[in-house]
C-alpha angles and dihedrals in degrees: 000000000000120000090241088066092056110105117241096011111132125225092244091055089048091050094049092050093046089054086060090049096256109129104145134065092231090052090052090056095060093059122082118255088238090057093050091047089054092048095049098032092228134134125270092247090056091046093052089050090053092049091048090055091047094050094046091051094050093048088049089055093043092241090129132017127263119275094255126041133172123242088247091058092049089048090057090050090049091059089064097049115129132227138187113222117225099216091243120096088209096053092041086058090052091052095042094250101332147336109305123247115223094027137082125254122194120196116190134174145117125301113292097017093118106263097130089040089055090052092049089050093050097046088055099041089049087070094057118104115277091247086059097053099270134102101248113124138170088260093046109024094165109045112189133223131202121212116199098201113201099158104035091255102137106106116186090198090062090050088052096050094045093047090049093052089052094048094250127136106256094209093052092046092049091049089057091056122087116200122199115182111209117212098193140349092277091052089049090056092047092051091053092048089051090051089055087059091048092053091061092074106013108073092168092079107100108158137041124193123196111190100205119358095187105036100088093041088053092052098042096050112047126168133034091273093067096042093097092051093046093051091047093056092036089054091049089052097047093043090057092044094052092046091050088053094048100039098043096036095241132150108245117196123177130173124216137201127234144220133210110242108218092199094066111089097163125049129004113338093196113112133177116246128228098070127230093329090065092043095051095049095051109086089192120023118198129187120207122193138170121255108178108292089341135068135229122219120197129187099222100176134002137144089216107038138051123248095264134154131217137178122234139162142224128228141143093291092053130247112005139172118274093249089066089054090048091050091048091050089050092051091049093051090047092050090045091052090048091051092048090050091048091049091049092050089049091052091049092050091052090049090051091050092050090050 
């Protein structure tokens, strides 16, 4: 619903919002009232009146649900919720069947634990038909994903190898992925705001990856004296991201960096950065860590799932169950033994010829 259709909104207000990229009533609702007040230079009371008009209009058009719903009504909606399977039985168990659509999932861990590999896997598997655990339907056969790249982690070659292993056309898969490289934390915010504009008309976008959400904020704001400013702008970014996921029914996955806490002498000293702002904006918080050639995934916090741990592995086809890694190790050992045996026989044959 365009802003021009909203009863009582003036042309000047519409123009000011359009200059900021806000052209739709749905889009207006994902911004904070404080942000809109700042944009329009109006009082909080006037902003509240604007939001009430917007909400009433969206309810009338059945874009959003009514203000009050019974538990039974919500239970019916819950039956229709969507998930994207990970391709690993272990990880699907961790996520209760698959990564949730319409909610935010944070994956944090040390370098090399599989965070970016997980993102590559999900942005490909999202394009599978719905009956195979993806989001492709007859109405939307080519669901698109957006990757906000803050650390140069998007690797087309990985998309190609994962797509091939799933029987998908790599060229088609890559065409359905939009990559936006953020240069700094302000650029990262502007990209997300531009995405909110894209979503007004493009309903084929079903997944957004932010890899990583915290990296640029961490680099742009250094020192304790900038911590308050960093958290304020980080909160603004994450708030918009989580509202986009919920309002537009998208899968939102972001990765996060870690720090080693020197005060922890027992247990795992690895902690996610970003403080409580990051923790509160993540619907599901997952921790990946290395365990030899395998990986451990732990559901740290979720309103839906228990705090469980699973073991998984990484290979050319993406994230896989540990049994596959065990089989690959077994094959490698067997091949190595055969090669050693072949080399030994060759040496013995040479020795016999020399004699």
